[in-house]
N, C-alpha and C positions, 0 to 999 in steps of 0.2 A: 141678518143673522148669519147668512152664509159666508159673507166676507170675513166675519170675525172667526168663524171656525177654520176657514182656509188659511188665514194668518196664523192661528194657533198650531195648525198642522205643519206649516212651513218652519215655524219657530222650534217645534220639536224635532222635526226631521233632520235639521242641520246639525245639532249636537249629536244626534244619534249616528249620522254618517260620519262626523269627525271621530267620534269613539270607535267606530268600527275601523276606520282608516288607521287610528294609532294603534289599535290592537294588531292589525295586519303587520305593522313595522315593529311592534315590540315583541310579538309572540316568538319569532325565531330567536330572539336573543335571550329569552328568559331561561332555557336550559343551560346556556353557557354562564349566564350569571349566578344561577344557582349552584352550578358545579364549582365555580370559583369561590362562592361564599362557603359552601360546605367543606372544600379543602382548605381554605384559610382557617376556619374554626377548628378543623380537625388538626391541622398544624400547630395552631396556637396552644392546644391542649396536650400535644402529644411529643412534639419536638423540644428537647432540652435546650439546644442552641442552634442557632441558624449557622450555615456555613461561613458566612461573613464574619460572624462574631468568633467563631474558632479560629479563622485565619488571623483576625487581628490580635487575639489573644496569644496565638503562637508568635506573631511577629514581635509583640511587646515583650514576650518572655526572651526571645533570641536578643532583642536589642538591650534589654535589661541584665541579661545574664551572659 
């Protein structure tokens, strides 16, 4: 019975360690990703036209007129 308990402990220990290791690598990136996402959503709802769109529109107006 002790062998089965030891095997179960080893099987549950590895995923726990892998999860902790993944968290150590991902945690420093989370504030950056969150700030990028919040900025993107804010820009999508507040900016009427991106600078590239304005530039293309002006270029087309100059070319046509």
